[in-house]
N, C-alpha and C positions, 0 to 999 in steps of 0.2 A: 504494500500500500504506500502510495505517496502522500495521500491526504485521507483523513477519516473525520467526517463532520467538520471539515475546514482546518483541521489541525495536522501538522506534520508529525508523524510518529517519532517517538523518543529516539529510536535507533538511527533515524536520519538527522537528528539534531545533535547527537553526541557520538563521537568516534569511539571505536572499540567495542561496539555492541553487535558485531556480525555483518555490518554493511560497509563496503569499501566506499569511503568518502572522496577518494582521489581519482578513481578510474574514470576517464573521459571517453565517451562513445556516442554514436548516434542513438537516439532514444525514441521510443514509440510509446505513447501513453493514451489511456482512455480516462475521461472524467465526466462527471455530471454536475450541472449547475443547479442552483436551488430550485429553479422552475422545471427541472426534469430534462432539459435539453442535454444532449451528449456532445462532448468536446473530444475530438481526435487530434492529437498533436504529434507530429514527427519532427524531430530536430536533427539537422544534418549540417555539417560544415562543408560548403561547396564553393567557397571563394576561390579555390585554386583550379576550378574547372571540373568538368564531368568526371574524368577519371580519378583525379585526386580527391574529389568530393566524396568518393566512396570509401576513402580511408577512414577507419574507425577513430574519429576524433570528435569531440563535442562536449556535452554537458556531463557533470557528475550526477549521480542519483539525487542527492539533496538539491542540486540546482534545478533538476527537472521537477521536483516537488514544488519549488518556488515558482517556476513557470506556470504550473497548473493552478497554483493558488492565485497568481497574478491574473490568470484568465478567468477567475471567478469560480473555479471548481470547488465543490464541497466534498466530493469524493473523487479520488483519482488512483489509478492502478497503472503500474509500469509493466509493459509487455516486453517481448524480446526485442533487442535492439542490435547495435553493432552492424555487422555485414548482413544480418537477417532483417534489419529494420527496413520496411518498405510500405508503401501505401498506394492504393489505386482508388480513385473516386470517379463515379459516374454522375455527371451533373444532370439536372432535370431535363436539359435539352438533348440528352443522350451522349454528349461528348465525354471523353475520358481524359483524366489527368493522372499521370503515374509518376511516382518517385521510386524507381526500382532499387533493390539491394544488389549485392554482388553474389548472393547465394540463392539458389532456388529454394523456395519454401513450399512444402507440400500441403499446406493447409491455409485456411483463411477465415476471416470473420466477416460476416455480411450484415450490414445494417440497412434497414429500410424505414422510411418515414411512417409515422402513425398519425391518426387524426388529430391528436393533441398531445403535448408533452406529458409523459407519465401514463398515457393510455396504452392498453394492450389490445391489439386487434385479434 
């Protein structure tokens, strides 16, 4: 967990509790806002171009928790990152935007809109 009820877990605030506070990597996280909307955040360093942008360098886990909090998330969960971190989004008009990783990932998570935030169809 990156955030639980808007609070960063103790292990992400204090070193030596089983979480590496120094490792930097691409990060992929899911979060929810107070109104039930879902936030998907992929962080990746790509200032050096497409090839070098896939080098595992980026935020630490505590920094990702701070990003999700700054985005307004009340709950947030860190998913696999590094060379596996990738995202593909299909827009309402059918166009697709992709941020590929360097490793093939044999599974995915599919989200679809519901009639209102928090509702289950």
